[in-house]
N, C-alpha and C positions, 0 to 999 in steps of 0.2 A: 173251379180252381183245383188244379191237381196239387198233391203233396209236395211235388218237385217245385212248382211255381210258388207255392207258399214258402218253401224253404229257400229257394233261390232269391226271391225278393228279401226275405229277411237277412240272408248272407250279405247281400248287396247294400242293404240300409246300415250293416256294420262294416262295410268296405271289405268283405271277405270274398275272394273268388271261388267260383264253383268249378271244381275240378273233375269230378267222377259221379257216374251214375251206372247202376245195373239194374236191369229189369226187363219188362217186355218191349218188344220191338217198337210199339207206338210211343211209349214214354221216352225211350232213347232218341227216337226221331224228333219228337217235341223238344227235348233238352237240347238237341244240336240246332234246332231253330232258335231257341233263346240264347244259347251260349255256343257260338259256333266252334270254340276251341276245346270244348268239353271232351273228355274220353268217356266212351260208352262201352258196355258189354251187354248184349242182348242174350237174356237167358231163356227166353220163350217167345213164341209168335202165336198170335190167335188169328184162326181162320174160321169164320162163321161161329158156331157154337163149340168149336174145338180148340185146344191149346197144344201146340207142339213144343215140347220142353227139351232144352239141351241137356245131356246127361251131367249128373252131378260132378263127376271128376273133372269134366271138360269146363264146367262153370267155375268151379274152384280155381282152376289154373288160370282161365281167362280173366277172372276177377283180380287175382294176384297180379298177373301182367299187366292189366289195365291200371290199377293202383300204382303201381311202379312207374309205369308211363306218365300217368296224371301227375306225379310228384316231381317230374323232371322239368317243370315249368316250360316256358315263361307264364307266370300266373297272371300278369296284368291283361293278357289278352283274354281271359276267361272270367271277366267281371261282367255282371249282368247290370244293365242300365235300367234305372227305375223310371217309370213314367212320372210325369208332372204331377198328376193326381190319380186317384184310385176310386172306382166305384165297386162297392161290394154289395152284392145282392143275393139274398137267401130266399128260397121258395121252401115252405114248410108243408108238410102233408096235413097238418092239424091247424085250422084257423085260429084255435085258442092259443097256440104256442106262438103263431105269428103275431097275434094281438099282443101277447105278453112281451115278446121281445122287441115290439116296436117302441117300447118305452125305453129301450137302451139309448143312452145319450148320443145324439146325432143320428139315430136310426129314424127313418120314416117309412110308414106303410105305403106300398105302392098298390096293392090290392088285398083281398081278404087273406091270401096265403103268402105274400111276398113283402119283404122288407129291404130297404136300401140305405147304405151309408155311403156318403161321398166325403172324401178326405184328402189332403195333400200330403198326409204322414202315413207311411206304411205301418208304424207300429199301431196307429188307430185301428187298422184293418185286422191286423193280428190279434189285437185285444178283443175286438168285436167277435171275430171268429171263435175265439176260444170261449167267450161268455155265450154267445147265442146258439152255437152248434153243439157243443159238448155238454 
């Protein structure tokens, strides 16, 4: 789960539209897949093990223009539709941490390193994520 997905679903659970994102080319593409009306500004592009960055002055100007464009609405076309239910799965490097976190309410061990939570409520996923990952 990307930070964008986490925050977009949280916004949707509060009936808040998702208007703008800036970042690497891949996250901007993923954002447009989830929110077709979103305004994006690509600040860098990865190729293999290299990153091509846009100059800072260009990025500042592009972000400013993008935010202005994003705030010009209509906002209702940029709301994320939440799934009916959520499956949150975490794979830990340490089996002891996986075992400990399997006791989180609703969390079930899938294997020695992986735990899973299934819920119809997004807030359950956000709360679990905050507890078991951080």
